[in-house]
N, C-alpha and C positions, 0 to 999 in steps of 0.2 A: 272542621269546616273552613276555617280561615286559611289553613294551608292549601286546602282543595281550591278555593277561589283565587288564591295567589298563583297556583300551578296553572289554573284555566287562563288567567290573565297573561301569564308568560307565554304560554303557547299561542294565544291570540296575537300577541305582539310579535312573536316569531314568525308566524304565518304572514302577518302584514309586511314585514321586512322582506320575506322571501318573495313575496309578490311583487314588491317594488324594485327588486333587483333582477327580475326576469326580463325576458325580451319584450320589444314593443316600444312605441313612441315615448311612453312615460318611464320606462326602465332603464336597463343599462345601455341601450343604444348599440346593441350587437348588430354588426353587419357581416353577413357571410358571403364569401366571394370565392367562386371556383377558378382555378388556374392550372395550367400545366407546370410542371416542376422547375424547369429552367427555360428562360430566366424570369418568367412571370411570377411564380411564388416567391423567388429570391428578392425581386423587386417589391413585393407586396410586404414582405417581412421588413424591409427598410421603412415602409409606410407606416406600419403598425404603431410605432411610438409617437409618430407625427399625429395620427388620429387619435391616439390615447389622449393627448393634450386638448383634443376638440371634444372629448366625451364620447368617442365612438370606439367600441371594442371589436376590432377587425379579427374575424375567424377565417382562416384561409383553408380551402379544401383542395387538394391536389388530385388531378385526374390524369391519366395516361392516354385519355383518347380524346377526339374532338367532337364527339356527339353528346355525351352525358352532361358537359357543362351547360350547353344550351337547353337540353331538355329538362335538366333540374331547375334551370331559372325559370322556364315557361311553367313548369309544375308548381312555382313558388316555394320549393325546398331550399332554395338558394337565391339570395338577393340580385346578384350580378356575377359576371364572369369577365375573365381578362385572358385571352389567349388567341383571339382570332383577327384575320384581316376582313376587310370589307367584301372582297369577292367571295370569300368562304361564307360570311354571314348572309350575303345576298342570295347565294346558292342554296343555303340551309333554309332561309325563309321561303324562297321559291318553291323548292321541293316539298316542303311540309306544310305549306300555307300559313306560316306563323309570322310573327310581326316584331321580333326582337329589334332593338334600336341601339345605335351608337350613343355613347355618352360623351367620350373624349378619346383622342389618339394619344398614344403613349411612346412607342418605339417602333423601330424597324429592325428586322432580323434579316440581313442580306441572304438570300437563298442560295444554296451551293451544290456543286456536284463533287463527289469524293470518290476515291479508289485506293485500295490497298494493293492493287496490282500494276498500276500505271504511276509514273512520275510527272507525266505531262499529258494534256488532252490529246496531243498529237499523236500519242501512242495508242490511242483507242483503236482496237482492231476491227477489221471487217467481220460482220456477223457477231459482234461482241453483245453481251447481254446488259441491259440497263434497267434498273428498278427505279420506281418513282411513285409518288403518292397516288391513292386510287380515288381520293375525292375530286370533285370536278375543279374547284378553285386552284388547290395546290397541284394537282396534275397538269392544269393548263399552265400554272406558273413554271413548273420544271419544262415543259415543252418550250415555252416562250424563251427560256434561258438558253436551251440548246439551239434554237432557231437563230437567236441573236449572234451566236457564235458560229454559224453556218454549218452545223452538224446535221441539222434537218431543215427542211422547208415546210411551212405551215400554209394551208389554204388562205387563212386569214391571220397575218402576223400580229393583229391587234386584238384577236379574240383571247380574252383572259380565261375562257372556259374550254379552250381547245383540248381534245383527246387524241389518242393514237390514231383514231379514224380520220382526223383532220391533217395528218401528215401528207403532204403532196410529194415530197421528195425525200429519200432516205438512201443517200449514196453508199453508206457503209452497211446498209442492210442489217441494221441494228434490231436486236430483238427486245421489245419492251414488256416489262412485267409490272403492272401496276399493283401496288400492296398498301395496306393500312400504314399510314405515316409513321406510327410508333415502331413499326417493325423494320423499316428501312436500314437503321444502322446495323442490324444483325445480318443483312445480306451482304456485307462489304467483303467478307472472305470467299463469297460464292460467285460474284458477279464483276464485270468489268468497270461499271460505273453505277453509283447510286445517288440519286438527286434527293436531299435530305433537308427538311425544315430545320432552321438553326437551332430551336429549341431542343430537338431530340439530338442534333449533331453535338451540341455542348454537353447534353446529359450522357452521351457516349464517350466523352473526353476528347472530342475533335475540336480544333480551333479554326473556325471558319477563315480567319484572315490569313492563316498559314497553311492549313491542310486542304482547303478547297481548290480543285483544279479549275473551276469555274465559279464565279460569284457574282451576284448583283452588285451594282455600285450604289453610292449613297443616294442616288435619285430613285430608288426603288419605291414605286408607289404603295407597296404592301406594308402600310402601317399596321400595329397591332393595337386593338381598341379595347377600352372598358365597354362593355354591353349590359344592357339592362332591359326591363319591359317597359312599354308605354305608360303603364300605370305607377311606376315607381322611378322612372329615370330623373325625375325632379326631386325625389326624396332628399332631404338635406344630409342625411348620412352618405348617399351616393355622390352628392355634389362635393361633399368634404373629401371623399376619396378621389374623385377627379382632380380637384385642386391639388391634393397631396401628391398624386402621381405625376403631376406636371410642374412640380415644384423645383427651385434651383438645387435643393439638396439631392433630389432624386436623379436630376439631370447629371449632377456631378458623380453620383454613385454609379450610374450606367456608363459614363465615359471612363471611370477608373476601373471599375470591375471588369468590363468586357473588352476594353481595348480594341474598339472597332468591330467586334464581332456582333454587337448590338449597338444601335444608334438611337439617341433620342430623337423624337419626332416633333418636339416642341421647342 
């Protein structure tokens, strides 16, 4: 009987320890954040030990698309995400009637145009094929880049959500193929020009500073943000993450690791 009582007591103690180490405010302080692989997840990996010292266990979930990271934050399967610009977030919220919010800005990825067929943008042929992102924010960003360099003219040069329907002049009669952003690097062997988000360009082994035929400058307004919900944006764990992401250590890491392909926004 004494052995049985001792065993029961041990099981109760074990259960109590297990409960105290699970998620929740009084537990392990786990924080789950969605990110695209490059550079967001790489930057978060550098943040992980900083947060560990603050008592936060950062779990990074990597996604290959731009929709699920927002959807899963809304569904509360994930606490926050780090992958998107404000124009993309605004378009997402507008289209779906959602209310995700910005916590802090972290970095800028100068958007670029790439080619395996051309050595210079001046070689872009008449009737050439151009691929670009099919979401409103990044598609508009791609068209603005082309317009700034005189390749096309837009009805409203300030419209961040311009589409191919908003092209008012196309002197080279270029053919535009909007595609999912993650697919764009795969089109490089097939098309004359591909406008690619820097995270996907880096993942494909491209160096924006060296390989892009056109690229945004350091004054690009397209900051990448840490994003959360209105109900958890002030959560101490998320605020600790925001502070760590904008720390001198992370600024130095971004500058040294990406050599101008990714720029600190703080």
